[in-house]
N, C-alpha and C positions, 0 to 999 in steps of 0.2 A: 429681419432684422428692423426695417424700418416699422414695420407692424406692431414689432415688441417695443420700440422707442414710442410708438403711438400710443400703445397702451398703458405705459408707463406715465408718458405727460397726461395722459387722461385722467390717471389717479391722483398726479400730483396736484393738479389743478383744483380737483373735487376736495382732496384732505387739506389744501390751503384754506380754500372757502370755508368747511366746517370749524376748521381751526379760529379762522378770523370771527366768523360769527360766534362762536362760542365764547371767545372773551370780549365780544360786545355785550354778551346776555350779562355779564358779570359787571359790566362799567355801568351799563343800566342801572342794575339792582342796586350797585353800593352808593352810584353818584344820586339814586332816589332820595336815600335820606338826606342827602345834603340840601334837595332842593325843598324838602316836605319841613326840615327842622327849624328853618327860621321861623316858620308858621306855627307850627305845632310844638316845637322842642325835638331835642333829639332822645327821647325815653325811649323805653320797651315796646312800647305802641307802634311806634314808629318802624322799629325794626322789624316787629312781628307782622306788621301791615305788608311791608317790603317784601320781606321774604316768602311771606304767605303768597302774595298777587305774583312773584315770579313763578312761584310754584304751579300755582294755578294756570296761568297762561300758558307756561311749557306745556302743560299736560292739557290744556285746550289745543297748542299750535303741535303736538305730535298726534293728536286723534285727528285733525282735522286735514294734517298734511300726508299722514297716511292714507286717508280716503281719496284725498286731492290727486295725492302721486297714481293711484290707481286708475282714477278715472279721468285725469286731465290728458288732453292729446293738444293743445298748443299753450301750455302753460310749462313754464318752468323755472330754473333756481333764479334766474336773474329776475324775475318780475317781482317773485316774495323777497328779495333782498331790496329791490328798489322799494316797496312798500315799505320794508322796515325799517329802510333809512331815512325815507320823507316823515315817517311816523314818530321817529328819534328826533329827528330835526326839529319838529314843531313842539318838542315837550317843554322846552323854557318860554315859548308863546303862548303855551296854552297855561301853564302854571299858575299865574296870579288869576284868571277868571275862573279854574276849576276850584283853588283854594277858597277863594272868596265865595264859592259857589256852597262850599259843604261847611264854610264856618260854624251855620247853625246847628248842624248834628253833633258837636259836642266832641271831645276830645279823640274818644276811640272810633267812633264810627266815622268824623270826619277825616280821621285820618286814614281809614282803610278804604273810604270811598275814593277819596281824592287819590290815594295811589293805585287804586284800581283801574279808573277813567286815565289817568297820565301815561302809564306804565303798560298796562295789558296789551295795548293794540300794537304796540313795537314788538313785545315780547312774544307775543303768539304769532306772528311773522315769523320773527325767529328761532320759535319753537317748529316751525313748520320746514325749516330746510333738513334737518335730520332725516325725516322719511323720504324726504325728494331725492337725499343723496346717497340713501341706502339702495333706492330703486337703481338709480344711476350707476351704482357700484356693482351692483350684482347681476352677473348674465345668466346664471343658471339657479335654481332651488337650492342646488348641493353648495353653493357659495354665500348663500342669504346669513348664514349664521357668525360667518367671519368677517362678511363685508359690514353688517349692522354693529359688530361688536368694535371694528376699526374705526367706522364713523364716529361712535358716540365716546370711543376712547379718546380721538383726535380731537372733538370737541369741548370734551372735558379737561385736556392737555390746555387749549385754547384758553378755557376757560381761568384755569389756574395762573397760567401767565398774564392773560388781561387784569387778574385780582394784584398780583405782586406788582405788573407795570404800573398800574392806578394808584396802590396805596403806598408803593416806597417812593415813586418817581413822579409819575405825571402830575395826580392830584397836590403836592408840595409847590408845584410848579405854574399851576393853570387853575382857573376859575371854572365851576363847574358849569355852567352856561357855556363856554368854550369848549368844553370837553364834550359836552353833547352835539354843538355846531360841528366839531371835527370828526367826530362818531357819525355824525349822520350824513356830512359829506363823503367820509369814507366810505361807507356801505353803498352810496348812492356810485361812488365809484367803483368799487367792487362788483357791482350789479352789471356796468358797462363792460368789465372785463369776461365776468362770467358769460355775457350775450356771444362774444369770441369764441370761447370754448365748447358753448353750449350747441353750436351751429351743425356738432354731428350729431346733433338727434331733433334740433327743432330749427327751423328755416329762420335766416336772419330778418327777413322781411316779417315775419311774425313776431319774434322775441326781441328785436331793436326797437320801434314804434314806441309801446307801451314805457319801456324801460326810459327811451329818451324823453317821451314827456312829464314823465315823474322826476326826472334829474333837472328838467328846466323848470319845473314848479318849485323844485326844492332852493335851487339857484335864486329864483326870483324872491322867495320868501326868507332868503339870507340877512338882507340888512333890517327887515322888518323885526327879525328875531334876534339879530346881535344885539339889538338896543334894549338893555334892561329895561322893564315894566316899572322898577321902584325907581321915583321919582321925588322922593321922601325929603331929600335933602333939598329941594326947593321948595319945600313948605314954608309957609309964612309964620308958624308957632316952634318950628324946630330947625336945626341943621346938624346935617353930618360933617363932624369935624376930622374924624378916622374911621375907615373902613378896612377890616380886611378877613378875607375868608381863609381860616386856619384850617389845620387837619381836626378841630374840636370842634369848630362852630362859626358862626358869621358874627365875628368882632366890630364893635362901632363904640364912637363916642360920639355924643350926640348931645347938642344945646338947648336949650330951652331957655332963650333972653328974657321972655315976659314973667317966668317963674323965677330967673338967677338961679338954675342948677344945672351941671353938668353931670351926665349918667353913661356909665362905661358898660354896656349891655354883651350878651353873647346870647346868641339867634334872639328868643322872648325872655331872657332871663337879665334882671340888673345887678351886676356885681360890685359897682361901685358908684358913690353920688358925691357931688363936689358943688360948691355955690361957684359961680362964675367970678363974680367979683372978688372974692378974698380966698377960693380955695379950699374952705374948710369941710370937713364931713358933715354930710347931713342926715347919713342915716343912723336914727336914735339908737339902734341896739349895739353900734359900735362905740357909744359913749361909756360902756362899762368897762373896757379897756383903761380909762383914766383912772379906774378905782382899784384896779387890779394889783399895782405898784402900792397902794396905801393897804389893801389887804394882807398884801405879803411884801413886805419893806425890802426883804434881800433877793428880789428878782435882779440878776444879773444880765442873764444868758434868754433867749427866748425862740423858738420857733413859731412860724405863722404858715399854716397849712391852708393855702388856696390865698393867694396875694391878693387880689381883686386890684382896686387902685392903689393899694398898699397904705391906708391909712392908719390902718393899727398900728403898722410898724414904725409909722414915723411918730404917732403919738408916743409910741415905748420911747422913743428915742429920747425924747423931751425929759425923761426920767431917767436918762443915762442907760439904755436897758439895748444891748444889742441883741439883734433880730436877726435870725438866719430866716427865710424867706423861700416858699416853695408853690411853684407856680406849673400847672400841666401845659399852660398854652404861650407861646412865645409872642405871638399876638397880644395878648394881654398884658405882656409883661413890658414892652414896647408902647403900649398903650398908656400904661400909668406913669411910665418914665416921662414921656413925651408930653402928655396932658394933663396929667395931676399931680406934677412935681415930684414922684419916689423917688429918693434917693435909699440905696440901701444903705445898711448899716454894717450887715453881718454878711454871711453868704448868701449868693443869690443861685437858687438851685431849677431848673427846668425840666420837668419830667412828670410822670407817673406818680404819686404819692406812696400808694404801696410798696413800690420798687423802691423807692429814692429814700422811704424813710428806714429800711433796711439798709441801705448804705449809711446812715448817720451813726453818729455814736455816744452825740449828745456828751455830758449831761444836760437839760435843761430844766430850767426854775419855774417856766412858765412854756405850755403849747397851748394855741390858738389853732381852733379848726373850724376855719369857715370857709365851707365848699357846700355847704346847704342851702342853694338858693331857689327862687321859687320855679324854676325849671325841673326837669327831671333830676331824680336822686340818684347821685353816684353811691350807690347801694354797698358796694363793697371796699367805702371807708368807715362804715357804720358798722360793724359787725365785733363780735367779740374778740375775733382773731386781731383785727386791726387796732381797737383799743388797746390791747393788750403790746403791741409791738409799741403805741405810744408811752404807755405806760410806764414800759421798761427803757424810754429816754429821758423821763422826769426824774428829778431828783428825787427824796424821800418827802421833802415839803413843798415840791411841786404842785403845780395846779395845769390841769386842764379846763380849759374855757371852749364849748362849743355851741355853735350858733345853729338853730334849725326853725327852719318857717313851717308853720301850720297851724292849725284852729287849735283853740282851747276847748271847745265844748264842756265847761264847767270842768276841767280836769279828765275829762273823762275820753279823751281823743286817743284812739288805739295807736297810731301813729306814736304821739308824742309819748305815749305810754311805753310804747315799745324801745323807743331811743332810753328812756330811764330807766326799765327793766335791765337791758343791756349794759347800759352804765355800770348798773348796780352788780354785775358780776365780775368787773376789774377794779373799780373802786369803791371802798368803803363807805364812804361820804361824797354826797351832792346837793346841791342846791338851783333851784329853776328859777330863775327871771323872766318878766313877759317884758319887751322892748317899749309898748304902748299899754298901759290897764286901762280898762274898759272898752277893750276891742278885742274881738272874737278872732280874728285873723290876723298873726302877728310872728313876730320874731321872737323866739324863746333862748336866752341863753342859759347853758347848763354849767356849772362849775364842778367839777371832779375832783376830789383830792384823797389824800391818804390820812388825813385828819380832820376835825371838825372844825367848820369857820366861823368865827362868833362875831355875827354883825352888830354885836353892840361894844365890840371893840373900840376901845379910848382914844384910838388913832385915828379912828372915823371922825368927821367933824358930823354935829346934828343934820346938816342939808345932805351928806352922802349917805348917812345910816337911813335917814327919812325916805330918801330916792330907792335905796334897795330895796327896803322893807314895804313900800309900796307897790314895788314890782315882783315881791317873792310869790311865788305860785305852789300849789300842792298836786302834785301829778297821781293819779290812781296808778299804780305800775300794774294791779290785777287784771287791767285792762289790756295789755300789751301782751309782747311776745318777744323771747331773746333772739336775738338777731345773729347768725353766723352766717360763715361764707359756704355753710352745707345749704341753709334755707332763712330765706329773707323775704320778706312779703312789704317790705317798705313801700315801694313804688306803687304796687295797689294798693298799700291803705292810704297813699298821698295823692291818690286819683283826684279826689275832690279838691285838693291843695291845688294841684296843678291848673285846674281848669278852671280855677278860680283866679289865681296870678296870672295867668294867660290872658284873663278878660279884663283885668286893672291894666296891664301892660296896651293892649289892642286898644283900650280906651283912652289912654293917654297920647297914643301915638296914631292910632289909626290902623286900620286891616292892613290897608296898601303897604304900609312901611314895613311889614314883614317879608315882604314876596320878593324873591332874586329877579 
């Protein structure tokens, strides 16, 4: 009876160990994107790098762990878990130096190399746990299949639970740096517990000292790791007024008193700007909103997709237009209200655009889509299917205004052409305006309608007419592709834009400003 209870207890601690370390793998993988995103953006390249590095590290861990498990005489699970805990603990500490060192490699290579260096050591150690656990759970060759299957099944269940717990509960409540610290400490504590249960296979005098030393090192490093590396708020040339790590990015309000402007940023992308002294909008591309009520005098009800600082909705208010706003990030909405004076005039919606748009009934006289910043592209919002949803919400005389950041390349830019070509699948008429004439890298404003718009209309003043005509550009749609939910290469087409924009922002604030 005692022997049976001992065998059950031996299985339970082993399964609990692989369950918890399986959860740790997914926590590191998911949190890895949050450490990298403020510096390199939350693009497809970041996710691709993190997933690839995780798989590479686990493969190496399985291979090395299998060979080590067969040959090791004085090494057990406790030491491997303690090493993974210490390596996890130091990730936030090493993030700044590693990101700065890889900055010169460019977006794609920089993301991959920094991800590889930061996360693969701890993930390799966690990958080694499986083979060690299989050997401990296997008493004979006849049971090796069942033991291996059970170990990896429990580890996978742990990964699922870890993913759900992190995404649905932990991350909305706790910052990524604190979660990494907590995870590292938890793994070190788990290693000490495993030392006790592992005494049946290895003597305590062998397993306890190295685990204790690693734990002491980790405890000693905690004060250094807990202090954020970023001291941008103390810089002389800018001041952080608001900072919040949300589910969608690192949201901040940054003042540059010398230049008299305030920025609303998400990671390394600017989504709003105003003067500090008067609070007026300073983004040139948004000035076209002043002309939309003149081009279409019957506008009464508008929808702004991508609220940002809320300047466009406030401009429309001056013309008596009620504007519903749709913003994915509640932290952005909070910053807009608290630091940019945004006061909603219509319904305020917080959620993902594709989902929330399906819940709307309209109709709208004007829809403004301002979600394409200098960072990663929300490609699911610029497809034939997404534009068709917006088209269905418009009145017959309604206007869709869409902002897009790109290079002009003399009208030959493939990304810009793809936007124009995709819009043409839904709207029979469109006109494209450039924010800053004679500048290649720019904001482009598309006006798409069911009817032709006359820029010579008498309702426009000579000043307004000249302003529009000076910015009217022709886009060669033949250079582009139709973007659909099934196939969109927009993010790939915009890689040069992303790298250029990121460099502009880094030059403005300095690289250290985007390190957690």
